[in-house]
C-alpha positions as CSV (number, residue, x, y, z in Angstrom):
1,X,152.5,214.0,91.5
2,X,153.5,210.4,91.5
3,X,156.8,211.1,90.0
4,X,157.7,213.9,92.4
5,X,156.6,212.4,95.7
6,X,158.6,209.7,97.4
7,X,156.8,207.2,99.7
8,X,157.4,209.3,102.8
9,X,156.1,212.5,101.3
10,X,153.1,210.7,99.9
11,X,152.4,209.4,103.4
12,X,152.8,212.8,104.9
13,X,150.9,214.9,102.3
14,X,148.3,212.6,100.9
15,X,147.6,209.5,103.0
16,X,147.7,211.0,106.5
17,X,145.2,213.8,105.7
18,X,143.0,211.3,104.0
19,X,142.9,209.1,107.1
20,X,142.4,212.0,109.4
21,X,139.6,213.3,107.2
22,X,138.0,209.9,107.1
23,X,138.1,209.7,110.9
24,X,136.5,213.2,111.2
25,X,133.7,212.0,108.8
26,X,133.1,209.0,111.0
27,X,133.0,211.0,114.2
28,X,130.6,213.6,112.7
29,X,128.4,210.8,111.3
30,X,128.3,209.2,114.8
31,X,127.3,212.4,116.4
32,X,124.5,212.9,113.9
33,X,123.3,209.3,114.5
34,X,123.3,209.7,118.2
35,X,121.3,212.9,117.9
36,X,118.8,211.2,115.5
37,X,118.5,208.2,117.9
38,X,117.4,210.4,120.7
39,X,114.1,211.1,119.0
40,X,113.4,207.4,118.5
41,X,110.4,205.9,120.2
42,X,110.2,202.2,121.0
43,X,107.8,200.3,118.7
44,X,107.7,203.0,116.1
45,X,109.7,203.0,112.8
46,X,112.9,204.9,112.8
47,X,112.8,208.4,111.4
48,X,114.2,209.4,108.1
49,X,116.8,211.5,109.9
50,X,118.0,208.3,111.6
51,X,118.1,206.4,108.3
52,X,120.1,209.2,106.6
53,X,122.5,209.2,109.6
54,X,123.0,205.4,109.2
55,X,123.7,205.8,105.5
56,X,126.2,208.5,106.3
57,X,127.9,206.3,108.9
58,X,128.2,203.6,106.2
59,X,129.7,206.1,103.8
60,X,132.2,207.2,106.4
61,X,133.2,203.6,107.1
62,X,133.6,203.1,103.3
63,X,135.8,206.2,103.1
64,X,137.9,205.0,106.0
65,X,138.4,201.6,104.3
66,X,139.4,203.5,101.2
67,X,141.9,205.6,103.1
68,X,143.6,202.6,104.7
69,X,143.7,200.7,101.4
70,X,145.4,203.8,99.8
71,X,148.4,203.5,102.1
72,X,151.6,203.6,100.0
73,X,153.9,200.7,100.8
74,X,157.4,201.9,101.5
75,X,159.0,198.8,100.0
76,X,157.4,199.1,96.6
77,X,155.8,202.5,96.3
78,X,152.5,200.8,95.4
79,X,149.1,201.2,97.1
80,X,148.2,198.6,99.7
81,X,145.1,197.7,97.7
82,X,144.2,200.0,94.8
83,X,141.0,198.2,94.0
84,X,139.7,198.5,97.5
85,X,140.7,202.2,97.7
86,X,138.7,202.9,94.6
87,X,135.7,200.8,95.6
88,X,135.6,202.4,99.1
89,X,135.6,205.9,97.6
90,X,132.8,204.9,95.2
91,X,130.7,203.3,97.8
92,X,131.2,206.2,100.3
93,X,130.2,208.7,97.6
94,X,127.1,206.7,96.8
95,X,126.1,206.6,100.4
96,X,126.5,210.4,100.8
97,X,124.6,211.0,97.6
98,X,121.8,208.7,98.8
99,X,121.6,210.6,102.1
100,X,121.5,213.9,100.3
101,X,118.7,212.8,97.9
102,X,116.7,211.5,100.9
103,X,117.0,215.0,102.5
104,X,115.3,216.6,99.4
105,X,111.8,215.7,100.4
106,X,110.2,216.4,103.8
107,X,109.6,213.6,106.2
108,X,106.0,212.6,106.6
109,X,104.6,213.6,110.0
110,X,102.2,210.7,110.2
111,X,99.2,213.1,110.7
112,X,96.8,212.9,107.8
113,X,95.8,216.1,106.1
114,X,92.5,216.3,104.4
115,X,92.4,218.1,101.0
116,X,89.4,220.2,101.9
117,X,90.5,221.1,105.4
118,X,89.8,224.8,106.1
119,X,87.7,225.3,102.9
120,X,84.0,225.6,103.5
121,X,81.4,226.8,101.0
């Protein structure tokens, strides 16, 4: 692919969709964070949903940084910052993985449940 795409085509077919996709991730993460924040109560710890939303926002920002760093410079045909592009992708993926793992277990309700509740001899 590198041999067949000139800088303009790489910008049009690879970089631009990457940036637009990263912006869409950021907007969707912001919407989820806003929704999770509506259930917050002052003086109480934030919900797991809010925490997951914040982790996803961080992942979206990392993907956005990666996309910008992956811009192909017209003068040289090289990436703007290949190391940052790879690091941003890695950090973004770790954030989304962390959020997904946190979603695997139900959030505690804060109401204690007794082991013998409802069982009487």
